[in-house]
C-alpha positions in Angstrom: 1.9 -9.1 -24.1 4.6 -6.8 -22.9 4.6 -6.5 -19.1 3.9 -2.8 -19.2 0.5 -3.6 -20.7 -0.6 -5.7 -17.7 -3.2 -4.2 -15.5 -2.2 -3.6 -11.9 -4.2 -6.6 -10.7 -3.4 -7.6 -7.2 -2.9 -11.4 -7.1 -4.1 -13.5 -4.2 -3.7 -17.2 -4.0 -5.6 -20.2 -2.8 -4.3 -23.7 -2.6 -6.6 -26.7 -2.3 -5.0 -30.2 -1.9 -7.3 -33.0 -2.8 -6.3 -36.2 -1.1 -7.9 -38.9 1.0 -4.5 -40.0 2.4 -2.6 -36.8 3.2 -2.8 -34.7 6.3 -1.5 -31.1 6.9 1.9 -32.5 8.0 2.3 -34.7 4.9 0.8 -32.3 2.3 4.2 -31.5 0.7 2.5 -30.4 -2.6 0.3 -27.9 -0.8 3.3 -26.6 1.2 5.4 -26.3 -1.9 2.6 -24.3 -3.7 2.1 -22.0 -0.7 5.9 -21.4 -0.5 6.3 -20.7 -4.2 3.3 -18.3 -4.3 4.6 -16.5 -1.2 8.1 -16.2 -2.6 6.6 -14.7 -5.8 4.9 -12.0 -3.7 1.5 -13.6 -3.9 -0.4 -13.7 -0.6 -2.0 -17.0 0.1 -5.5 -16.2 1.5 -7.0 -19.7 1.5 -5.7 -23.2 2.1 -7.7 -26.4 2.4 -6.9 -30.1 2.4 -10.0 -32.1 1.4 -10.8 -35.7 0.4 -11.5 -37.0 -3.1 -15.2 -36.1 -3.2 -16.7 -34.3 -6.1 -19.2 -32.3 -4.1 -16.7 -31.2 -1.5 -14.2 -30.2 -4.2 -16.8 -28.1 -6.0 -17.8 -26.4 -2.8 -14.2 -25.7 -1.7 -13.3 -24.2 -5.1 -16.3 -21.9 -4.8 -15.2 -20.8 -1.3 -11.6 -20.2 -2.5 -12.9 -18.1 -5.4 -14.5 -15.8 -2.9 -11.1 -15.3 -1.2 -8.5 -15.4 -4.0 -8.2 -14.7 -7.8 -5.6 -17.5 -8.4 -6.9 -20.9 -7.2 -4.7 -23.9 -7.5 -6.2 -27.3 -6.9 -3.6 -30.1 -6.6 -4.5 -33.8 -6.7 -7.3 -35.9 -8.1 -6.4 -35.3 -11.8 -5.4 -38.8 -12.7 -7.4 -41.7 -14.1 -8.3 -43.7 -11.0 -12.0 -43.9 -10.0 -11.2 -41.7 -7.0 -9.8 -38.9 -9.2 -12.7 -36.6 -9.6 -11.1 -33.1 -9.4 -11.6 -32.4 -13.1 -15.3 -33.5 -13.0 -15.9 -31.3 -10.0 -14.1 -28.2 -11.3 -14.7 -28.2 -15.1 -18.4 -27.3 -14.8 -17.4 -24.1 -12.9 -15.2 -22.8 -15.7 -16.6 -20.1 -17.9 -13.6 -20.2 -20.2 -10.9 -22.8 -20.5 -7.2 -22.1 -20.9 -6.4 -25.1 -23.1 -2.8 -24.1 -23.5 -2.2 -24.6 -19.8 -2.8 -28.3 -19.9 -1.0 -28.7 -23.2 2.1 -26.9 -21.9 2.0 -28.7 -18.6 2.0 -32.1 -20.3 4.8 -31.0 -22.6 6.9 -29.9 -19.7 6.0 -33.0 -17.8 7.0 -35.2 -20.7 10.4 -33.7 -20.5 10.7 -34.9 -16.9 8.7 -38.1 -16.8 8.3 -39.3 -20.4 5.2 -40.7 -21.9 3.5 -41.1 -18.5 2.7 -37.4 -18.9 -0.4 -38.4 -21.0 -2.1 -39.6 -17.8 -2.3 -36.0 -16.5 -5.7 -34.3 -17.0 -4.4 -30.9 -15.9 -6.7 -28.1 -16.8 -7.2 -24.4 -16.2 -9.8 -21.8 -16.8 -11.5 -18.6 -15.7 -14.4 -18.1 -13.3 -15.8 -14.6 -12.8 -12.4 -12.9 -13.5 -10.4 -15.4 -11.5 -8.0 -18.1 -12.7 -8.4 -21.8 -11.6 -5.7 -24.4 -12.2 -6.1 -28.2 -11.6 -2.8 -30.0 -11.4 -1.5 -33.4 -10.3 -0.9 -34.0 -6.7 2.8 -35.0 -6.8 5.1 -32.3 -5.3 7.3 -32.5 -8.4 4.3 -31.8 -10.7 2.9 -29.1 -8.5 6.3 -27.3 -8.3 6.7 -27.6 -12.1 3.2 -26.1 -12.8 3.6 -23.3 -10.4 7.2 -22.3 -11.1 7.2 -22.8 -14.8 3.7 -21.8 -15.9 1.3 -20.4 -13.3 3.5 -17.8 -11.5 5.1 -16.4 -14.7 1.7 -16.0 -16.4 -0.8 -15.3 -13.6 -0.8 -11.5 -14.0 -1.1 -11.9 -17.8 -4.1 -14.3 -17.3 -5.8 -12.0 -14.7 -5.3 -8.9 -17.0 -7.4 -10.6 -19.6 -9.8 -12.4 -17.3 -10.6 -9.3 -15.3 -11.5 -7.5 -18.4 -14.3 -10.0 -19.2 -17.8 -9.2 -18.0 -18.7 -10.6 -14.6 -21.9 -12.5 -13.9 
């Protein structure tokens, strides 16, 4: 879609870091995401650092969706028993953006090789808002935001906001 076909959708961002070991001072992924969004002219209206807990993640994403239309959840997307971000967020998604996970893994493969298959990164739409679940490493968060999310968010929201709301 040519940029002149995008709707004038104001983008607001939310960053949720899922980690049972980080604190606000050591949350380099959350900081990187907030900095990248701000640098792109996207106001960050919500930030949270929460533990790996399915119920807490589900609740925090719901809160973030009331404050922003671009929600990025970093962490908890791997294969360990504690990694429950996907299980918490996937039921919220009305539509999935399958190409996001595919492209993220392709770009990750270029950086980390076959270990990229361990990422369960997903994205989707909830009530006209975009939600992205990405790995917790700062490198992965930066890659996702810089290479995919920020360049496409207005395009995504143009389409998502034209879908009927609940």
